[in-house]
ROKOLVEX-986880 format. One line per field, with one value per residue: residue in three letters; x, y, z of N, C-alpha, C in turn. Coordinates in steps of 0.2 Angstrom, whole numbers, plus 5000, padded with zeros to 4 digits. Atoms other than C-alpha are relative to their C-alpha. Example, Ala and Ser with C-alpha at 12.3 -4.5 7.8 and 13.67 -1.06 7.14 Angstrom:
% residues 2
rest = ALA|SER
n_u = 5004|4996
n_v = 4994|4994
n_w = 5000|4999
ca_u = 5062|5068
ca_v = 4978|4995
ca_w = 5039|5036
c_u = 5004|4996
c_v = 5006|5005
c_w = 5000|5003
END
This chain:
% residues 80
rest = MET|SER|ARG|PRO|GLU|ILE|PRO|ILE|ASP|TRP|ASP|LEU|VAL|ASP|THR|LEU|LEU|GLN|SER|GLY|CYS|PHE|GLY|THR|GLU|ILE|ALA|PRO|HIS|PHE|SER|MET|HIS|VAL|ASN|THR|PHE|TYR|GLU|ARG|VAL|VAL|GLN|LYS|TYR|ASN|LEU|SER|PHE|THR|GLU|TYR|SER|GLN|LEU|LYS|ARG|SER|GLU|GLY|ASP|GLY|LEU|ILE|ARG|SER|MET|GLN|PHE|ARG|LYS|ALA|LEU|ASP|GLY|ASP|ASN|THR|GLN|LEU
n_u = 5006|5003|5002|5007|5004|5002|5007|5003|5006|5004|5004|4996|4999|5007|5001|4995|5002|5005|4998|4996|4993|4997|4996|4993|5001|5003|4996|4995|5003|4999|4993|5001|4998|5006|5002|5002|5007|5005|5001|5004|5007|5003|5002|5006|5006|5001|5000|4993|5000|5003|5007|5002|4999|5005|5006|4999|5000|5007|5003|4998|5003|5007|5001|4999|5006|5006|4999|5001|5007|5003|4998|5004|5007|5000|5000|4993|4999|4993|4998|5003
n_v = 4999|4994|4996|5000|4995|4994|4999|4994|4997|4998|4994|4994|5000|4998|4993|4997|4999|4996|4993|4999|5002|5005|5005|4998|4997|5004|5006|4999|5001|5007|5001|5005|4997|4998|5006|5005|4997|5001|5007|5001|4997|5005|5006|4999|4998|5003|4994|4996|4994|4994|5001|5000|4993|4996|5001|4997|4993|4998|5000|4994|4994|5000|4998|4993|4997|5001|4995|4993|4999|5000|4993|4995|5000|4997|4992|4998|4999|4999|5004|4997
n_w = 4995|5002|4994|4998|5004|4996|5000|5003|4998|5006|4999|5001|5007|5003|4998|5003|5007|5001|4999|5006|5000|5005|4997|4999|4994|4995|4998|4995|4994|4998|5001|5006|5006|5003|5004|4995|4998|5006|5001|4995|5002|5004|4996|4995|5004|5007|5004|5000|4996|5003|4999|4993|4998|5003|4996|4993|5002|5002|4994|4996|5004|4998|4993|5000|5003|4995|4995|5002|5001|4993|4997|5004|4998|4993|5000|5001|5007|5002|5006|5006
ca_u = 5189|5177|5173|5158|5143|5141|5124|5113|5100|5087|5076|5090|5094|5075|5075|5092|5085|5069|5078|5088|5104|5115|5122|5139|5133|5124|5137|5150|5137|5140|5159|5155|5162|5148|5148|5146|5131|5123|5125|5117|5102|5100|5101|5088|5076|5079|5080|5095|5100|5094|5077|5076|5083|5070|5056|5062|5065|5048|5041|5051|5045|5027|5029|5036|5022|5009|5017|5017|4999|4994|5003|4994|4977|4982|4984|5003|5007|5026|5027|5017
ca_v = 4856|4870|4885|4886|4895|4913|4916|4929|4940|4939|4952|4964|4960|4963|4980|4985|4981|4989|5005|5004|4997|4987|4970|4977|4987|4973|4959|4968|4968|4949|4950|4941|4943|4950|4934|4923|4934|4933|4914|4913|4923|4910|4895|4903|4910|4901|4918|4928|4942|4955|4947|4946|4964|4971|4963|4970|4987|4988|4984|4998|5010|5005|5008|5025|5030|5023|5033|5049|5046|5043|5059|5069|5063|5068|5086|5086|5094|5095|5081|5091
ca_w = 5046|5042|5053|5064|5055|5061|5067|5058|5066|5052|5060|5060|5042|5038|5047|5039|5021|5024|5029|5013|5018|5005|5008|5008|5023|5032|5031|5042|5056|5057|5054|5037|5020|5009|4997|5012|5017|5000|5000|5017|5011|4997|5009|5021|5008|4992|4984|4977|4988|4975|4975|4994|4996|4984|4993|5010|5002|4995|5012|5020|5006|5010|5029|5026|5014|5027|5041|5031|5026|5045|5050|5036|5042|5060|5054|5052|5036|5037|5024|5012
c_u = 4998|4999|4993|4996|4999|4993|4998|4994|4995|4995|5004|5001|4994|5000|5005|4998|4994|5002|5005|5007|5002|5003|5007|5000|4998|5005|5005|4997|5001|5007|5000|5002|4993|4998|4997|4993|4995|4999|4996|4993|4997|4998|4994|4994|4999|4999|5007|4999|4997|4993|4997|5000|4994|4993|5000|5000|4993|4995|5001|4997|4993|4999|5001|4994|4994|5001|4999|4992|4996|5001|4996|4993|4999|5001|5007|5002|5007|5002|4998|5005
c_v = 5007|5004|4999|5005|5006|5001|5007|5002|5002|5006|5006|5001|5003|5008|5004|5001|5004|5008|5002|4999|4995|4994|5001|5004|4996|4994|5002|5000|4993|4998|4995|5003|5000|4994|4995|5002|4998|4992|4998|5002|4994|4994|5001|5001|4997|5006|5003|5006|5006|4999|5001|5008|5005|4999|5004|5008|5003|5000|5006|5006|5001|5003|5007|5004|5000|5005|5007|5001|5001|5007|5005|5000|5002|5007|5002|5001|5002|4996|5002|5004
c_w = 4998|5006|5002|4996|5005|5000|4997|5003|4994|5001|4999|4993|4997|5001|4996|4992|4999|5001|4994|5000|4994|5004|5002|5007|5006|5002|5006|5007|5003|4999|4994|4994|4996|4995|5004|5002|4995|5000|5006|4999|4995|5003|5004|4996|4993|4995|4999|5005|4997|5000|5007|5002|4997|5003|5007|4999|4999|5006|5004|4997|5002|5007|5000|4997|5005|5006|4998|4999|5007|5003|4997|5003|5007|5000|4999|4993|4998|4994|4994|4997
END
């Protein structure tokens, strides 16, 4: 008999990936082995973890640049 499937908060996963976390840092949030977590990503998104994490990390990088740009336009030059 197999164990019940551990639920994953995919919004939290996306946020953690956007902030630059690695799968080895995210899997413990769900009390899950990292390989199991990687398999669940493949099941959910039909992408390897590497592909999925790169997409999310790129989104995060874009969000950071966008916020820096907005702050600069508002006259905040601390990022310069």
